[in-house]
C-alpha positions as CSV (number, residue, x, y, z in Angstrom):
1,M,-52.7,113.0,17.7
2,P,-50.0,115.7,17.7
3,A,-46.4,114.8,18.4
4,P,-45.1,115.6,21.9
5,S,-43.1,118.7,22.2
6,P,-39.4,118.4,23.1
7,P,-38.5,119.3,26.8
8,P,-37.4,122.8,27.4
9,D,-33.7,123.6,27.4
10,P,-32.2,123.6,30.9
11,P,-31.2,127.0,32.3
12,P,-27.5,128.0,31.7
13,R,-25.1,126.6,34.3
14,T,-23.7,129.2,36.7
15,G,-21.6,127.0,39.0
16,P,-18.2,125.4,38.6
17,P,-17.5,123.3,35.5
18,A,-18.9,119.7,35.4
19,G,-15.6,118.0,36.3
20,R,-14.8,120.4,39.1
21,T,-15.4,119.4,42.7
22,G,-14.9,121.1,46.0
23,P,-16.1,124.4,47.5
24,P,-16.5,127.5,45.3
25,S,-13.7,129.2,47.2
26,A,-11.3,126.6,45.9
27,A,-11.8,127.8,42.3
28,P,-9.0,130.0,41.0
29,A,-9.8,133.7,41.2
30,P,-9.4,135.8,38.0
31,Q,-6.3,138.0,38.1
32,S,-7.1,141.7,37.6
33,A,-5.0,144.8,38.1
34,G,-8.0,146.9,39.2
35,P,-10.1,146.8,42.4
36,S,-11.8,143.6,43.5
37,T,-14.7,142.7,41.2
38,A,-16.7,140.4,43.6
39,Q,-19.9,139.2,42.2
40,P,-23.0,140.1,44.1
41,G,-23.9,137.6,46.9
42,T,-20.4,136.3,47.3
43,Q,-17.8,137.1,49.8
44,P,-14.1,137.5,48.9
45,V,-11.9,135.0,50.6
46,A,-8.7,136.3,52.3
47,P,-5.6,134.3,51.6
48,S,-5.1,133.7,55.3
49,A,-8.6,132.1,55.5
50,A,-7.8,129.6,52.8
51,P,-7.1,126.0,54.0
52,S,-3.5,125.4,54.9
53,G,-1.5,122.2,54.5
54,A,-1.7,121.5,58.2
55,S,-3.6,118.4,59.3
56,S,-6.9,119.5,60.7
57,G,-8.4,116.0,61.2
58,T,-11.9,117.4,61.1
59,P,-14.6,115.3,59.3
60,D,-16.0,116.6,56.0
61,K,-19.6,116.3,54.9
62,D,-19.1,112.6,54.0
63,G,-17.9,111.9,57.6
64,E,-14.4,111.1,56.5
65,N,-11.4,113.1,57.7
66,K,-10.0,115.5,55.2
67,N,-6.4,115.0,56.5
68,P,-6.4,111.8,58.6
69,E,-3.4,111.0,60.8
70,R,-0.8,108.7,59.2
71,F,-0.7,105.2,60.5
72,Y,2.9,105.5,61.6
73,V,1.8,108.4,63.9
74,I,-0.7,106.2,65.6
75,S,1.6,103.2,65.9
76,E,4.6,105.3,67.0
77,A,6.8,102.3,67.7
78,D,9.1,100.5,65.3
79,G,10.5,97.7,67.5
80,E,9.5,94.1,67.9
81,R,5.9,93.0,67.5
82,A,4.1,90.5,69.7
83,P,3.2,87.3,67.9
84,L,-0.5,88.2,67.5
85,D,-2.7,86.4,65.0
86,L,-6.1,87.6,63.6
87,V,-7.9,85.2,66.0
88,T,-5.8,86.0,69.1
89,L,-8.1,87.1,71.9
90,V,-7.5,90.4,73.7
91,V,-9.0,91.5,77.0
92,A,-8.5,94.7,79.0
93,R,-6.6,94.3,82.3
94,A,-6.8,98.0,83.4
95,Q,-8.6,101.2,82.9
96,A,-7.2,103.7,80.4
97,P,-4.5,105.9,82.0
98,S,-4.6,109.6,81.3
99,S,-1.5,109.3,79.1
100,A,-3.2,106.8,76.8
101,S,-3.7,107.7,73.1
102,P,-7.3,107.8,71.8
103,E,-6.8,104.5,70.1
104,Q,-5.5,102.8,73.2
105,S,-8.5,104.2,75.2
106,A,-10.9,102.8,72.5
107,V,-9.2,99.4,72.7
108,L,-9.5,99.3,76.5
109,R,-13.2,100.3,76.3
110,M,-14.0,97.7,73.7
111,C,-12.0,94.8,75.3
112,G,-14.0,94.5,78.6
113,A,-15.0,91.2,77.1
114,P,-12.5,89.2,75.0
115,L,-12.3,90.3,71.3
116,S,-10.1,89.0,68.5
117,V,-7.5,91.2,67.0
118,A,-9.5,91.1,63.7
119,E,-12.5,92.5,65.6
120,V,-10.5,95.2,67.2
121,S,-9.0,96.1,63.8
122,A,-12.5,96.3,62.2
123,Y,-14.0,98.3,65.0
124,L,-11.2,100.8,65.0
125,S,-11.1,100.9,61.1
126,L,-7.3,100.4,61.3
127,P,-5.1,97.9,59.4
128,F,-4.1,94.7,61.2
129,S,-0.4,95.8,61.2
130,V,-1.2,99.1,63.0
131,V,-3.4,97.3,65.5
132,T,-0.6,94.7,66.1
133,V,1.9,97.5,67.0
134,L,-0.7,99.2,69.2
135,L,-1.5,96.0,71.0
136,T,2.2,95.2,71.4
137,E,2.7,98.5,73.2
138,M,-0.3,97.8,75.4
139,L,0.9,94.3,76.2
140,A,4.3,95.7,77.3
141,A,2.5,98.2,79.6
142,E,0.3,95.4,80.9
143,L,-2.9,97.2,79.9
144,V,-4.3,94.2,78.0
145,Q,-3.8,90.5,78.1
146,A,-3.7,88.3,75.0
147,R,-4.2,84.6,74.7
148,A,-4.5,82.1,71.8
149,P,-8.0,81.1,70.8
150,I,-9.3,77.7,71.8
151,V,-8.2,75.3,69.1
152,R,-10.7,72.7,67.9
153,Q,-8.2,69.9,68.3
154,N,-8.1,70.5,72.0
155,L,-11.8,69.9,72.3
156,P,-13.1,66.4,73.0
157,D,-14.3,64.3,70.1
158,R,-18.0,64.6,69.3
159,S,-18.4,60.8,69.6
160,L,-17.0,60.9,73.1
161,L,-19.4,63.7,74.1
162,E,-22.3,61.7,72.6
163,A,-21.3,58.6,74.5
164,V,-21.1,60.6,77.8
165,M,-24.5,62.2,77.0
166,H,-26.1,58.8,76.3
167,G,-24.6,57.3,79.5
168,L,-26.0,60.1,81.6
169,Q,-29.4,59.7,80.0
170,R,-29.5,56.0,81.0
171,L,-28.9,56.8,84.6
């Protein structure tokens, strides 16, 4: 039986180097003193069309923002914070006013039924500290209401509940 032949060599690579990521327009253009030597099938990119340092906030192909807003922009306050815990329940008290930020509107839509601060943080994909500042502003504006969760020590003892249940069954 003859030995298997080795696989054919791959075609030469024409794209960016292996470690390079990003669009082809991000590659540095060769400097030349003469006229533009654009390769066939490509369009030259004008300097004004190149991406600027401004925050666009548009999602890229992975669904993530290229230039997301900084958290201090979202939580524009730096004063006192309400004593909110991860398990503090938050419920909306009003509809979102026209002056509400997108994050505040999202909180008001979500909190028709009580949600914990941890759930709000997870649904908004924002850190707990940012959500705390956001909710503090909303509490001051009376857009939401917060209350402590039901603590297990405040519930009746299981043996008491079983005794009541057995007493009712005997009736």
